[in-house]
Phi, psi and omega in degrees: 000130181287165180298322181297316180296321180296319179296315180300318182292319178299317179296320180296311180297318180297319178297318178296320181297320179296315180299316181293324178298317178296321180299311182291330175297321177295320178298318180296324178297317178299317180297319179295321181297327179295338182277354181283161178081178181279174185298321182297319179297319182295318181295319182292325185271340186292131177284162177293132179279128179299149177278166184296333181257016180282164175296324180300311181290319181297316178297316180300316180294309187290319181290331175298318177292315180301313180296323182301323179290325176300316179298316180299312181297324181291322175297319182298310187292332178296338178265356185249357179213155175258001183292118186291329179296314179292321180294323176295317178299314180299318179298313181298316180295315181298315180297311183297312187283333173294319178295316179294321178299320177299321178296314182297315179292326177297319177297317178301321177296316180296325179278356182057045179245150181289152178278349173220121184262122180296137177082359180246128179273157175305138177076006177302325182297330178283321178297318179294321180295323180294326182284331187250002183228152174293144178264007180277125181286168181294340179266008179088355180273168180288116181293348179272353183304130178081005184247014177299144178087356179273173180075207188287354180288343181275133180256113177302142180203140174048041177086352176274104188272335184218162180306136178091340182288142177287154176274167176300320180299317180293321177295322177296321177296319180295323181293338183252351180282160179221154173057226184300322180299318178293320180298311182296317180297317178300315180296322176296310183296318182288329175298311178300319182297315180296321180298316177296318180295322179296318178297319177297316181295322176297323178297317179293320179301333180268326190251333183291154182251343180277121185303315181297324180288320177297320179295319177299317180299316179296322177296323177298317181301312183295314184292317183287330175295320177298319179292326176299317179297317180294320181291327176298319177294320180293322177294317180299321179295340179255015177070027181231172179221158177303147178291148178287000000 
């Protein structure tokens, strides 16, 4: 790794750390604000805390893990190509998803819930939601559309814990690829990753009960769909197409 790349990476990591520090400071401020006023006011204003097996907690745990791999892949590809378009995309994805991951983990801390729940498999919250909730969307369409393969039907393998996640083998390939090969592989992996993430976010938008979390999930759907469109164009420009 050249000196310039090392400096860029240090600046990138430092910038992310500052953003996350500000984020957690904001979370702490909200928590402190809840402590103001007399006891009766606090009880009346306090929202119901999600349970450990709720969709809110399950989404926060699983999406934090899902996002962490996006950040990892984005760091990898920035060292494997000089293409500024791909490097800008990787930077944007890493920044956005690291910040969102901080929010999700912050909520789990505020709810005093574990970041890993014993006895619960990834996506259990979606399987439980499908059994106990109507799948009809507010617009009359099937709320399950695009969510096949979610929940307990997905079998983790080779380090891929949830739909869309890359395997260890694929990550190893990305670490050794260079130039256009690295760009195409990253775009393929991130396209699959976004598709899995969008399905999860749609599940939370339908099943979660915390308003702020539902709003975050809907924002994820919109932002990642926009990035999917951009990545399809980038793949086409490199003579490739999204994997089937």
